[in-house]
LUMLOBA-275834 format. One record per residue (C-alpha): x, y, z. Coordinates in steps of 0.2 Angstrom, whole numbers, padded with zeros to 4 digits, always signed. Layout:
! residues N
XYZ...
END
This chain:
! residues 522
+0487+0290+0231+0491+0274+0243+0489+0287+0258+0471+0292+0252+0466+0274+0248+0471+0267+0267+0461+0283+0274+0446+0277+0267+0448+0259+0271+0451+0266+0289+0436+0278+0288+0425+0263+0284+0428+0253+0299+0419+0267+0307+0407+0271+0294+0390+0267+0302+0391+0278+0317+0398+0292+0303+0383+0290+0293+0371+0290+0307+0377+0308+0310+0379+0316+0295+0361+0305+0290+0355+0318+0302+0362+0334+0295+0356+0328+0276+0339+0324+0284+0339+0341+0292+0342+0349+0277+0336+0341+0266+0318+0341+0276+0318+0360+0276+0321+0360+0257+0308+0347+0251+0296+0357+0264+0299+0371+0256+0296+0365+0238+0280+0356+0245+0274+0372+0251+0278+0383+0236+0267+0368+0225+0252+0369+0236+0253+0387+0234+0253+0386+0214+0240+0375+0215+0228+0386+0226+0234+0400+0212+0231+0392+0196+0214+0388+0203+0212+0407+0208+0217+0413+0192+0206+0400+0182+0191+0406+0191+0195+0424+0187+0199+0421+0170+0182+0410+0168+0170+0417+0155+0180+0431+0151+0188+0431+0133+0200+0442+0136+0207+0434+0151+0205+0417+0144+0218+0424+0131+0229+0432+0144+0229+0417+0153+0235+0407+0140+0249+0420+0135+0254+0417+0154+0254+0397+0152+0265+0400+0135+0279+0413+0147+0278+0398+0160+0283+0384+0147+0297+0394+0139+0304+0397+0156+0302+0378+0160+0311+0375+0143+0326+0386+0145+0328+0379+0163+0330+0360+0155+0341+0366+0143+0352+0374+0157+0352+0359+0166+0345+0342+0157+0346+0333+0172+0330+0341+0181+0321+0334+0166+0305+0322+0171+0304+0318+0188+0324+0315+0193+0323+0296+0201+0330+0289+0183+0343+0302+0186+0347+0297+0204+0348+0278+0200+0360+0283+0185+0372+0292+0198+0372+0279+0209+0377+0266+0195+0391+0277+0192+0383+0280+0175+0376+0298+0177+0383+0313+0183+0374+0329+0191+0377+0345+0200+0368+0349+0214+0372+0369+0214+0363+0370+0197+0350+0354+0200+0343+0362+0216+0337+0379+0209+0330+0374+0192+0321+0358+0199+0313+0369+0214+0308+0382+0201+0304+0371+0185+0294+0360+0197+0284+0376+0204+0279+0382+0188+0273+0368+0179+0260+0366+0193+0256+0384+0192+0253+0379+0174+0242+0365+0179+0251+0350+0171+0248+0333+0179+0262+0330+0187+0269+0324+0204+0280+0334+0217+0288+0315+0224+0300+0311+0212+0306+0330+0213+0307+0331+0230+0317+0312+0230+0330+0322+0217+0329+0337+0229+0335+0327+0245+0348+0316+0235+0355+0334+0230+0355+0340+0247+0366+0323+0251+0377+0327+0237+0379+0344+0242+0383+0338+0262+0396+0326+0253+0404+0341+0243+0404+0352+0256+0413+0339+0270+0425+0332+0255+0420+0316+0256+0422+0302+0245+0413+0293+0232+0409+0279+0243+0402+0290+0257+0392+0302+0245+0383+0287+0237+0374+0282+0255+0373+0304+0257+0363+0302+0242+0353+0290+0246+0350+0296+0264+0345+0313+0255+0331+0304+0244+0325+0294+0260+0323+0312+0266+0314+0317+0252+0302+0304+0250+0297+0305+0269+0297+0325+0269+0283+0323+0252+0271+0310+0260+0275+0310+0277+0281+0293+0275+0299+0288+0284+0295+0270+0283+0291+0272+0264+0305+0285+0262+0319+0272+0269+0313+0256+0260+0309+0266+0244+0329+0270+0246+0336+0254+0248+0322+0246+0236+0326+0256+0221+0338+0269+0223+0354+0259+0234+0347+0244+0228+0357+0234+0242+0352+0231+0258+0366+0232+0274+0364+0240+0294+0376+0257+0287+0364+0262+0274+0348+0256+0283+0351+0266+0300+0358+0280+0291+0343+0282+0279+0332+0279+0293+0339+0294+0302+0340+0303+0289+0321+0299+0283+0317+0303+0304+0324+0318+0304+0316+0325+0287+0298+0319+0293+0298+0327+0310+0302+0343+0302+0288+0343+0290+0276+0336+0303+0281+0351+0316+0277+0365+0301+0262+0356+0292+0257+0343+0306+0255+0324+0305+0239+0321+0295+0240+0307+0281+0240+0312+0265+0225+0304+0261+0210+0306+0274+0199+0295+0270+0190+0279+0281+0192+0260+0278+0175+0256+0286+0177+0237+0286+0190+0225+0283+0188+0215+0265+0179+0197+0272+0188+0181+0267+0173+0179+0250+0180+0194+0243+0199+0189+0242+0194+0182+0222+0189+0198+0218+0205+0205+0225+0218+0193+0216+0207+0200+0200+0210+0217+0206+0229+0213+0205+0230+0205+0190+0221+0219+0180+0233+0232+0188+0247+0222+0181+0241+0221+0164+0235+0240+0167+0254+0243+0175+0262+0235+0159+0252+0245+0149+0256+0262+0158+0273+0258+0155+0272+0255+0137+0262+0270+0134+0273+0283+0143+0288+0278+0135+0279+0279+0117+0272+0296+0121+0292+0302+0127+0296+0292+0111+0285+0302+0100+0290+0317+0109+0309+0315+0102+0303+0310+0086+0297+0329+0084+0314+0338+0082+0306+0352+0074+0298+0356+0089+0313+0360+0099+0314+0359+0120+0302+0375+0121+0289+0369+0108+0288+0351+0116+0285+0359+0134+0272+0371+0127+0262+0357+0121+0255+0349+0138+0255+0369+0145+0240+0373+0131+0232+0360+0133+0231+0361+0151+0225+0378+0148+0209+0370+0136+0205+0358+0152+0208+0372+0164+0190+0380+0155+0183+0362+0151+0190+0349+0165+0199+0358+0177+0196+0340+0189+0211+0335+0175+0224+0348+0182+0238+0346+0196+0243+0330+0207+0225+0324+0206+0223+0323+0225+0205+0332+0227+0200+0319+0215+0204+0302+0226+0195+0313+0243+0179+0315+0231+0180+0297+0226+0180+0290+0243+0171+0304+0252+0156+0310+0244+0158+0296+0231+0157+0297+0210+0145+0291+0198+0155+0276+0186+0155+0286+0171+0162+0302+0180+0176+0289+0186+0180+0281+0168+0182+0299+0161+0193+0305+0174+0203+0287+0174+0205+0291+0155+0209+0310+0157+0223+0306+0169+0230+0294+0161+0232+0305+0144+0235+0318+0153+0249+0313+0163+0258+0304+0149+0257+0322+0139+0264+0329+0153+0277+0320+0159+0284+0314+0142+0288+0331+0137+0302+0331+0148+0295+0345+0160+0302+0343+0178+0290+0333+0187+0286+0315+0194+0273+0302+0190+0274+0294+0205+0258+0304+0213+0249+0303+0198+0249+0286+0195+0243+0281+0214+0228+0295+0209+0226+0284+0194+0227+0268+0201+0215+0275+0215+0202+0278+0200+0204+0261+0192+0202+0253+0211+0186+0263+0210+0179+0259+0192+0184+0239+0195+0175+0241+0214+0159+0247+0204+0161+0233+0190+0162+0220+0203+0147+0229+0213+0136+0225+0196+0143+0210+0191+0145+0199+0208+0136+0209+0218+0149+0217+0229+0144+0229+0243+0150+0247+0239+0154+0248+0255+0170+0241+0253+0173+0254+0237+0187+0265+0249+0195+0245+0253+0198+0242+0235+0203+0260+0230+0216+0259+0243+0221+0241+0236+0223+0249+0219+0237+0261+0222+0247+0248+0229+0245+0238+0217+0246+0250+0203+0261+0255+0209+0270+0238+0211+0265+0234+0193+0274+0250+0187+0288+0254+0200+0290+0236+0204+0295+0240+0221+0280+0231+0232+0288+0232+0248+0287+0249+0246+0272+0251+0240+0263+0243+0255+0272+0254+0265+0268+0270+0257+0249+0263+0256+0249+0262+0274+0257+0277+0279+0249+0288+0268+0232+0282+0274+0235+0276+0292+0228+0260+0287+0234+0245+0296+0218+0234+0294+0220+0230+0275+0240+0223+0276+0236+0205+0269+0224+0209+0257+0238+0225+0251+0250+0211+0251+0241+0199+0241+0235+0213+0227+0253+0220+0226+0262+0205+0222+0250+0198+0211+0251+0214+0201+0269+0214+0203+0272+0194+0196+0258+0199+0182+0267+0214+0175+0284+0202+0176+0275+0188+0166+0270+0203+0153+0289+0208+0151+0288+0225+0156+0304+0233+0163+0301+0243+0180+0297+0261+0174+0311+0269+0181+0324+0258+0173+0318+0260+0156+0320+0278+0159+0335+0276+0162+0339+0269+0150+0332+0282+0137+0343+0295+0147+0358+0285+0144+0356+0283+0127+0352+0301+0124+0368+0307+0134+0382+0295+0128+0386+0293+0144+0400+0305+0143+0405+0308+0163+0419+0317+0167+0430+0308+0182+0442+0314+0196+0459+0305+0192+0462+0293+0207+0446+0292+0215+0442+0276+0222+0426+0269+0225+0418+0254+0237+0405+0246+0233+0394+0231+0242+0386+0217+0235+0376+0204+0242+0378+0186+0237+0360+0179+0233+0353+0161+0235+0357+0150+0218+0374+0165+0211+0388+0156+0202+0397+0165+0219+0389+0153+0231+0399+0140+0240+0415+0143+0229+0431+0150+0233+0436+0166+0229+0453+0160+0219+0444+0151+0210+0433+0163+0201+0436+0174+0188+0434+0193+0194+0432+0208+0182+0446+0218+0178+0450+0233+0189+0439+0225+0206+0449+0223+0222+0439+0213+0232+0442+0221+0250+0432+0213+0264+0417+0200+0265+0407+0203+0278+0397+0190+0287+0385+0192+0299+0393+0202+0315+0410+0197+0307+0422+0205+0293+0433+0192+0284+0449+0196+0275+0445+0190+0257+0461+0177+0253+0461+0163+0238+0454+0150+0250+0440+0160+0256+0425+0150+0253+0408+0162+0249+0391+0160+0257+0374+0165+0253+0372+0180+0262+0389+0188+0260+0391+0205+0259+0407+0207+0247+0415+0224+0249+0424+0228+0231+0436+0244+0227+0438+0249+0211+0442+0267+0202+0428+0278+0200+0428+0278+0179+0427+0259+0183+0413+0259+0193+0399+0258+0179+0407+0241+0172+0412+0234+0189+0394+0238+0194+0385+0227+0181+0399+0212+0183+0396+0212+0199+0377+0212+0203+0377+0197+0189+0391+0188+0197+0380+0189+0215+0364+0189+0208+0364+0174+0191+0365+0156+0193+0376+0145+0183+0368+0144+0165+0370+0127+0156
END
C-alpha cells in the first residue's frame, strides 16, 4: 500500500501533462459516443413525427401507435430496473460519484442510457439530450480510467473531462462544456482540470463539427442591441425568472415525489404515464412533444400570438415535469431553456402592451430569458451566460445577459430555492441509502480552495482541527507547491491537496468544503 501511495504522489507531479493526453483520448471517444447519441435522437424525433402523421385520422393506426408507446414504456422501465443510475438526466448521479457518495458502472450505464434516451424521444417525451450526453461522456471517462488502471484521483479528472466533452458535443459549446464541468461537476478550479477539460471539450466539438457542421443550435437573429432605457425591464425579467425558476424547482420535485408515493404503479406504470400522455398530445398538440427546439425557431422567426405562447409555455412546463418525474432517462437541460425562451417571449409581449416595448427586441428577451431561467434553476450563472452565447453566436448581449443571469440567480437564492441538481442528488441518496462498495486501501487525492473569510484563512495548520482520516499532502500557492507543516500559515487562494481512503471520501469532502468556505460563527 505504501508503494501505491508513493507512486500516486509521484504521478501527481506530472499530472497536468498526463491529463492533457488523457483528456484528448476521452474527448475523442466521448465525442464519438455523444455524436451517435445525438444523431440517434434526431432520427427518433423524425420517426415519431412520421408515424404520428401516418396514424392521424385513422382509429386503427392510432390504436396501434398507443400499443407501440406502451411497449416502449415497458422496455424503458426494464432498462431503469436493470440500471437505476440511468434514471433522469444523469447529472446528479455524476455529482454524487464525484463527491464519493454514489458509484456507477460504465458498462451498464452507457448502453442502457443510450437506448433508454432514444426510446423516450421516439415516444415523444419532453426530455433533453444534454444531461444524458454529460453522463455518457463521464462514463467514457470512467471507462478510459478503468482501462488504463488509473486511481480514483485521476478517475475524477477523467469524469470531469468526459462531462465537458459530452456537453460540448451536444450543444457545439466547448466553453460552456468546460465551465459547466468545473462549476457544477468538479466544483473546483485548478490548472490541471481546466486544461484537460478544455482539451477534451475541443476534441469532442471538433469531431462533431466535422460531421454535423458548425452551425449554432439556435438559428435566430438579434437585430439590435437593447438600449439602456430598457435595462429596467431586464432587471424585472431577471426577478420574474428567479421566481419562476424557484417555482420550477419546487414543482419538479413535487411531481417526482407524487410519482414515488404511487408505489402501486411500479416502475413500469410510472413510465407509462408520460408515454400515454405523449400519445394523446401527439394527435392534439404535437408541438408539446420532444425537445421543443422548433418552438424557439418559430417564436423568433415567424412569431407567435401571445395566447399561443402562453399555451405552449404552460403545456411544456407541465409535460416536462410529468416526463422527468417518472424517472425516464432524459434530461431537463434543454427543455428548461425552451421554457425560459417561451417565458421571455411572453414577457416581451407583456412589456409591449404595458410599457410600449418595441417587439423588434422580442428575440433579445427570448435569448436573455433562456440564460436567466437556467441560472435560477441550475444556479450556474457563468455557464448560462457562456452557453447562450455559444448556442446563438451572439456576442452583442453580454452585458444584458450578465444582468439578467445574476438577477435571476440572486432572486432564486433569496427565495431559498436550492440548485435543482443538488436537490435531485439528495433524493437519489435518500432512496439509495448510500450503500457503496470500495476497493480496500484505495487512496484518493482531493483539492479544495481556501476562500476569503474561511476559518482557515490566516491560521496555522497545526492550530486547526482536521477531520479524521485526512492527510494534508501539499499546499499549492500560485506556481509554488509547499510542504504542509504545523507552522505553515494558510492564505486565501491556497489549494489544499488532501489524501484519504476511498471509503472516507464523502465524509472528508463535506468537512473540507465547509472548512474552506465557511467563516467563523459566534
